[in-house]
A tleap script that builds the chain and sets N, CA, C and O, in Angstrom:
source leaprc.protein.ff14SB
mol = sequence {
  NMET ASN PRO THR HIE PHE ILE LEU LEU ASN
  GLU LEU GLN GLN MET GLU LEU ILE TRP GLU
  LYS ALA VAL TYR ILE GLY GLU LYS GLN SER
  GLU PHE PHE LYS TYR ILE LEU TYR ARG LEU
  ASP GLU MET TYR VAL GLU GLU THR ARG TYR
  ILE SER TYR ASN PHE MET HIE LYS PHE ARG
  CYS ILE GLU ASP LYS GLU LEU LEU SER THR
  TYR THR GLN PRO CGLN
}
set mol.1.N position { 0.856 -1.180 0.000 }
set mol.1.CA position { 0.000 0.000 0.000 }
set mol.1.C position { 0.896 1.235 0.000 }
set mol.1.O position { 1.902 1.290 0.708 }
set mol.2.N position { 0.520 2.208 -0.794 }
set mol.2.CA position { 1.230 3.487 -0.798 }
set mol.2.C position { 0.195 4.604 -0.737 }
set mol.2.O position { -0.994 4.339 -0.909 }
set mol.3.N position { 0.615 5.850 -0.496 }
set mol.3.CA position { -0.353 6.952 -0.347 }
set mol.3.C position { -1.304 7.103 -1.538 }
set mol.3.O position { -2.485 7.390 -1.343 }
set mol.4.N position { -0.818 6.918 -2.748 }
set mol.4.CA position { -1.686 7.066 -3.922 }
set mol.4.C position { -2.791 6.024 -3.918 }
set mol.4.O position { -3.952 6.349 -4.171 }
set mol.5.N position { -2.443 4.780 -3.634 }
set mol.5.CA position { -3.460 3.731 -3.577 }
set mol.5.C position { -4.465 3.986 -2.454 }
set mol.5.O position { -5.667 3.791 -2.630 }
set mol.6.N position { -3.963 4.421 -1.307 }
set mol.6.CA position { -4.842 4.680 -0.163 }
set mol.6.C position { -5.849 5.780 -0.486 }
set mol.6.O position { -7.034 5.650 -0.177 }
set mol.7.N position { -5.387 6.847 -1.098 }
set mol.7.CA position { -6.263 7.981 -1.423 }
set mol.7.C position { -7.349 7.588 -2.419 }
set mol.7.O position { -8.453 8.132 -2.385 }
set mol.8.N position { -7.037 6.653 -3.297 }
set mol.8.CA position { -8.006 6.225 -4.305 }
set mol.8.C position { -9.111 5.331 -3.746 }
set mol.8.O position { -10.136 5.132 -4.397 }
set mol.9.N position { -8.908 4.796 -2.549 }
set mol.9.CA position { -9.948 3.988 -1.910 }
set mol.9.C position { -11.087 4.880 -1.437 }
set mol.9.O position { -10.871 6.054 -1.137 }
set mol.10.N position { -12.295 4.334 -1.369 }
set mol.10.CA position { -13.390 5.129 -0.795 }
set mol.10.C position { -13.249 5.129 0.729 }
set mol.10.O position { -12.445 4.373 1.275 }
set mol.11.N position { -14.010 5.956 1.406 }
set mol.11.CA position { -13.866 6.151 2.849 }
set mol.11.C position { -14.068 4.857 3.630 }
set mol.11.O position { -13.338 4.597 4.587 }
set mol.12.N position { -15.035 4.051 3.244 }
set mol.12.CA position { -15.296 2.795 3.936 }
set mol.12.C position { -14.114 1.835 3.778 }
set mol.12.O position { -13.723 1.178 4.743 }
set mol.13.N position { -13.554 1.748 2.597 }
set mol.13.CA position { -12.385 0.904 2.370 }
set mol.13.C position { -11.185 1.390 3.184 }
set mol.13.O position { -10.428 0.582 3.720 }
set mol.14.N position { -11.015 2.702 3.275 }
set mol.14.CA position { -9.934 3.256 4.077 }
set mol.14.C position { -10.106 2.874 5.548 }
set mol.14.O position { -9.150 2.451 6.197 }
set mol.15.N position { -11.322 3.024 6.073 }
set mol.15.CA position { -11.585 2.686 7.472 }
set mol.15.C position { -11.325 1.206 7.737 }
set mol.15.O position { -10.699 0.854 8.737 }
set mol.16.N position { -11.798 0.345 6.854 }
set mol.16.CA position { -11.586 -1.090 7.039 }
set mol.16.C position { -10.102 -1.438 7.043 }
set mol.16.O position { -9.654 -2.255 7.847 }
set mol.17.N position { -9.360 -0.835 6.169 }
set mol.17.CA position { -7.918 -1.083 6.099 }
set mol.17.C position { -7.225 -0.632 7.386 }
set mol.17.O position { -6.364 -1.338 7.912 }
set mol.18.N position { -7.600 0.538 7.888 }
set mol.18.CA position { -7.036 1.040 9.150 }
set mol.18.C position { -7.381 0.083 10.293 }
set mol.18.O position { -6.501 -0.303 11.062 }
set mol.19.N position { -8.638 -0.297 10.408 }
set mol.19.CA position { -9.069 -1.170 11.508 }
set mol.19.C position { -8.403 -2.539 11.461 }
set mol.19.O position { -8.083 -3.111 12.503 }
set mol.20.N position { -8.191 -3.066 10.252 }
set mol.20.CA position { -7.688 -4.429 10.130 }
set mol.20.C position { -6.158 -4.526 10.134 }
set mol.20.O position { -5.611 -5.515 10.622 }
set mol.21.N position { -5.460 -3.521 9.600 }
set mol.21.CA position { -4.034 -3.690 9.385 }
set mol.21.C position { -3.130 -2.621 9.997 }
set mol.21.O position { -1.920 -2.824 10.089 }
set mol.22.N position { -3.682 -1.513 10.408 }
set mol.22.CA position { -2.842 -0.410 10.878 }
set mol.22.C position { -2.414 -0.606 12.333 }
set mol.22.O position { -3.058 -1.317 13.104 }
set mol.23.N position { -1.318 0.043 12.674 }
set mol.23.CA position { -0.797 0.042 14.046 }
set mol.23.C position { -0.939 1.456 14.597 }
set mol.23.O position { -0.501 2.424 13.977 }
set mol.24.N position { -1.555 1.559 15.765 }
set mol.24.CA position { -1.741 2.850 16.435 }
set mol.24.C position { -0.386 3.389 16.879 }
set mol.24.O position { 0.409 2.664 17.476 }
set mol.25.N position { -0.123 4.670 16.584 }
set mol.25.CA position { 1.144 5.318 16.977 }
set mol.25.C position { 0.920 6.314 18.111 }
set mol.25.O position { 1.657 6.305 19.097 }
set mol.26.N position { -0.083 7.164 17.981 }
set mol.26.CA position { -0.320 8.174 19.008 }
set mol.26.C position { -1.430 9.110 18.593 }
set mol.26.O position { -2.045 8.958 17.537 }
set mol.27.N position { -1.670 10.084 19.456 }
set mol.27.CA position { -2.709 11.065 19.141 }
set mol.27.C position { -2.379 12.411 19.760 }
set mol.27.O position { -1.555 12.520 20.668 }
set mol.28.N position { -3.042 13.426 19.243 }
set mol.28.CA position { -2.928 14.778 19.776 }
set mol.28.C position { -4.290 15.438 19.611 }
set mol.28.O position { -5.174 14.907 18.939 }
set mol.29.N position { -4.446 16.601 20.235 }
set mol.29.CA position { -5.759 17.232 20.247 }
set mol.29.C position { -5.632 18.736 20.119 }
set mol.29.O position { -4.703 19.344 20.651 }
set mol.30.N position { -6.581 19.330 19.402 }
set mol.30.CA position { -6.700 20.782 19.343 }
set mol.30.C position { -8.039 21.134 19.986 }
set mol.30.O position { -8.680 20.282 20.601 }
set mol.31.N position { -8.449 22.361 19.845 }
set mol.31.CA position { -9.700 22.784 20.481 }
set mol.31.C position { -10.911 22.021 19.950 }
set mol.31.O position { -11.810 21.683 20.721 }
set mol.32.N position { -10.948 21.746 18.649 }
set mol.32.CA position { -12.120 21.131 18.034 }
set mol.32.C position { -11.887 19.727 17.487 }
set mol.32.O position { -12.845 18.995 17.237 }
set mol.33.N position { -10.627 19.346 17.298 }
set mol.33.CA position { -10.339 18.077 16.643 }
set mol.33.C position { -9.388 17.206 17.459 }
set mol.33.O position { -8.576 17.699 18.242 }
set mol.34.N position { -9.514 15.906 17.252 }
set mol.34.CA position { -8.585 14.916 17.775 }
set mol.34.C position { -7.908 14.282 16.562 }
set mol.34.O position { -8.579 13.902 15.602 }
set mol.35.N position { -6.598 14.169 16.602 }
set mol.35.CA position { -5.816 13.611 15.495 }
set mol.35.C position { -5.179 12.316 15.967 }
set mol.35.O position { -4.494 12.290 16.990 }
set mol.36.N position { -5.405 11.242 15.223 }
set mol.36.CA position { -4.891 9.929 15.594 }
set mol.36.C position { -3.969 9.449 14.480 }
set mol.36.O position { -4.343 9.461 13.308 }
set mol.37.N position { -2.774 9.031 14.848 }
set mol.37.CA position { -1.787 8.603 13.861 }
set mol.37.C position { -1.648 7.086 13.865 }
set mol.37.O position { -1.541 6.456 14.918 }
set mol.38.N position { -1.653 6.515 12.661 }
set mol.38.CA position { -1.483 5.082 12.462 }
set mol.38.C position { -0.342 4.838 11.480 }
set mol.38.O position { -0.044 5.676 10.629 }
set mol.39.N position { 0.284 3.686 11.613 }
set mol.39.CA position { 1.253 3.243 10.602 }
set mol.39.C position { 0.591 2.115 9.826 }
set mol.39.O position { 0.088 1.151 10.404 }
set mol.40.N position { 0.601 2.254 8.514 }
set mol.40.CA position { 0.008 1.257 7.629 }
set mol.40.C position { 1.058 0.890 6.591 }
set mol.40.O position { 1.400 1.704 5.733 }
set mol.41.N position { 1.560 -0.311 6.668 }
set mol.41.CA position { 2.668 -0.745 5.819 }
set mol.41.C position { 3.837 0.224 6.019 }
set mol.41.O position { 4.335 0.352 7.137 }
set mol.42.N position { 4.274 0.895 4.985 }
set mol.42.CA position { 5.418 1.808 5.083 }
set mol.42.C position { 5.000 3.278 5.080 }
set mol.42.O position { 5.819 4.150 4.791 }
set mol.43.N position { 3.741 3.559 5.396 }
set mol.43.CA position { 3.281 4.954 5.401 }
set mol.43.C position { 2.551 5.242 6.703 }
set mol.43.O position { 2.230 4.331 7.467 }
set mol.44.N position { 2.295 6.512 6.942 }
set mol.44.CA position { 1.547 6.952 8.113 }
set mol.44.C position { 0.250 7.590 7.657 }
set mol.44.O position { 0.210 8.314 6.663 }
set mol.45.N position { -0.813 7.308 8.405 }
set mol.45.CA position { -2.126 7.856 8.092 }
set mol.45.C position { -2.642 8.576 9.324 }
set mol.45.O position { -2.624 8.034 10.429 }
set mol.46.N position { -3.101 9.796 9.123 }
set mol.46.CA position { -3.660 10.596 10.210 }
set mol.46.C position { -5.176 10.635 10.060 }
set mol.46.O position { -5.706 10.975 9.002 }
set mol.47.N position { -5.856 10.279 11.139 }
set mol.47.CA position { -7.316 10.364 11.189 }
set mol.47.C position { -7.682 11.631 11.950 }
set mol.47.O position { -7.141 11.890 13.025 }
set mol.48.N position { -8.589 12.413 11.403 }
set mol.48.CA position { -9.070 13.617 12.071 }
set mol.48.C position { -10.513 13.374 12.513 }
set mol.48.O position { -11.357 12.985 11.706 }
set mol.49.N position { -10.791 13.607 13.804 }
set mol.49.CA position { -12.131 13.419 14.366 }
set mol.49.C position { -12.609 14.711 15.015 }
set mol.49.O position { -11.828 15.429 15.640 }
set mol.50.N position { -13.896 15.000 14.864 }
set mol.50.CA position { -14.516 16.088 15.616 }
set mol.50.C position { -14.624 15.639 17.060 }
set mol.50.O position { -15.133 14.550 17.327 }
set mol.51.N position { -14.162 16.446 17.991 }
set mol.51.CA position { -14.200 16.070 19.408 }
set mol.51.C position { -15.633 16.014 19.935 }
set mol.51.O position { -16.017 15.040 20.582 }
set mol.52.N position { -16.417 17.044 19.666 }
set mol.52.CA position { -17.748 17.121 20.267 }
set mol.52.C position { -18.701 16.029 19.777 }
set mol.52.O position { -19.640 15.669 20.488 }
set mol.53.N position { -18.474 15.502 18.580 }
set mol.53.CA position { -19.367 14.476 18.040 }
set mol.53.C position { -18.702 13.102 17.974 }
set mol.53.O position { -19.371 12.111 17.680 }
set mol.54.N position { -17.392 13.028 18.243 }
set mol.54.CA position { -16.605 11.803 18.085 }
set mol.54.C position { -16.880 11.177 16.718 }
set mol.54.O position { -17.102 9.972 16.596 }
set mol.55.N position { -16.857 12.019 15.714 }
set mol.55.CA position { -17.181 11.632 14.348 }
set mol.55.C position { -15.949 11.779 13.472 }
set mol.55.O position { -15.284 12.814 13.497 }
set mol.56.N position { -15.640 10.736 12.691 }
set mol.56.CA position { -14.476 10.773 11.812 }
set mol.56.C position { -14.706 11.789 10.705 }
set mol.56.O position { -15.733 11.767 10.026 }
set mol.57.N position { -13.749 12.668 10.533 }
set mol.57.CA position { -13.846 13.725 9.527 }
set mol.57.C position { -13.096 13.347 8.253 }
set mol.57.O position { -13.644 13.457 7.156 }
set mol.58.N position { -11.836 12.898 8.392 }
set mol.58.CA position { -11.067 12.543 7.193 }
set mol.58.C position { -9.814 11.766 7.562 }
set mol.58.O position { -9.381 11.748 8.714 }
set mol.59.N position { -9.245 11.124 6.546 }
set mol.59.CA position { -7.935 10.488 6.639 }
set mol.59.C position { -7.001 11.230 5.711 }
set mol.59.O position { -7.424 11.755 4.681 }
set mol.60.N position { -5.726 11.276 6.074 }
set mol.60.CA position { -4.721 11.805 5.153 }
set mol.60.C position { -3.401 11.093 5.411 }
set mol.60.O position { -3.084 10.713 6.539 }
set mol.61.N position { -2.651 10.925 4.346 }
set mol.61.CA position { -1.342 10.290 4.440 }
set mol.61.C position { -0.311 11.345 4.785 }
set mol.61.O position { -0.335 12.453 4.249 }
set mol.62.N position { 0.602 10.990 5.694 }
set mol.62.CA position { 1.628 11.926 6.136 }
set mol.62.C position { 2.984 11.423 5.669 }
set mol.62.O position { 3.355 10.272 5.900 }
set mol.63.N position { 3.704 12.299 5.018 }
set mol.63.CA position { 5.055 11.954 4.576 }
set mol.63.C position { 6.100 12.831 5.260 }
set mol.63.O position { 7.282 12.488 5.276 }
set mol.64.N position { 5.674 13.953 5.821 }
set mol.64.CA position { 6.581 14.898 6.472 }
set mol.64.C position { 7.004 14.353 7.839 }
set mol.64.O position { 6.187 14.266 8.756 }
set mol.65.N position { 8.256 13.994 7.968 }
set mol.65.CA position { 8.770 13.418 9.216 }
set mol.65.C position { 8.687 14.400 10.381 }
set mol.65.O position { 8.566 13.976 11.530 }
set mol.66.N position { 8.749 15.699 10.107 }
set mol.66.CA position { 8.621 16.708 11.167 }
set mol.66.C position { 7.238 16.623 11.824 }
set mol.66.O position { 7.119 16.770 13.040 }
set mol.67.N position { 6.216 16.391 11.037 }
set mol.67.CA position { 4.858 16.293 11.552 }
set mol.67.C position { 4.703 15.062 12.441 }
set mol.67.O position { 3.953 15.086 13.417 }
set mol.68.N position { 5.405 14.003 12.107 }
set mol.68.CA position { 5.325 12.776 12.904 }
set mol.68.C position { 5.817 12.995 14.322 }
set mol.68.O position { 5.297 12.395 15.262 }
set mol.69.N position { 6.810 13.843 14.481 }
set mol.69.CA position { 7.379 14.062 15.815 }
set mol.69.C position { 6.375 14.718 16.764 }
set mol.69.O position { 6.526 14.595 17.980 }
set mol.70.N position { 5.369 15.401 16.257 }
set mol.70.CA position { 4.373 16.028 17.141 }
set mol.70.C position { 3.535 14.982 17.867 }
set mol.70.O position { 2.895 15.295 18.871 }
set mol.71.N position { 3.531 13.764 17.382 }
set mol.71.CA position { 2.782 12.689 18.039 }
set mol.71.C position { 3.584 11.993 19.130 }
set mol.71.O position { 3.012 11.306 19.976 }
set mol.72.N position { 4.874 12.162 19.118 }
set mol.72.CA position { 5.706 11.464 20.091 }
set mol.72.C position { 6.228 12.376 21.190 }
set mol.72.O position { 6.825 11.904 22.158 }
set mol.73.N position { 6.005 13.683 21.048 }
set mol.73.CA position { 6.444 14.628 22.066 }
set mol.73.C position { 5.348 14.799 23.115 }
set mol.73.O position { 4.166 14.780 22.774 }
set mol.74.N position { 5.718 14.965 24.378 }
set mol.74.CA position { 4.719 15.218 25.423 }
set mol.74.C position { 3.952 16.512 25.129 }
set mol.74.O position { 4.510 17.488 24.627 }
set mol.75.N position { 2.678 16.488 25.453 }
set mol.75.CA position { 1.846 17.674 25.189 }
set mol.75.C position { 1.822 18.604 26.367 }
set mol.75.O position { 1.172 19.648 26.316 }
savepdb mol mol.pdb
quit
């Protein structure tokens, strides 16, 4: 799996792939959103959720290693 293939999947296929094969890395939170990071094969996928509704908003693939460090640093 690579970012291009992941993006081409529909939302349900993306969710199933995350639930079945991804490894949880960490999470962070802003005022309105919760961000959850997963590792899927050789890529990272960030899930964005609305905090007040606990509703999944979107997935995106992360390639920027600087962004990954925000999940491993104490908040």
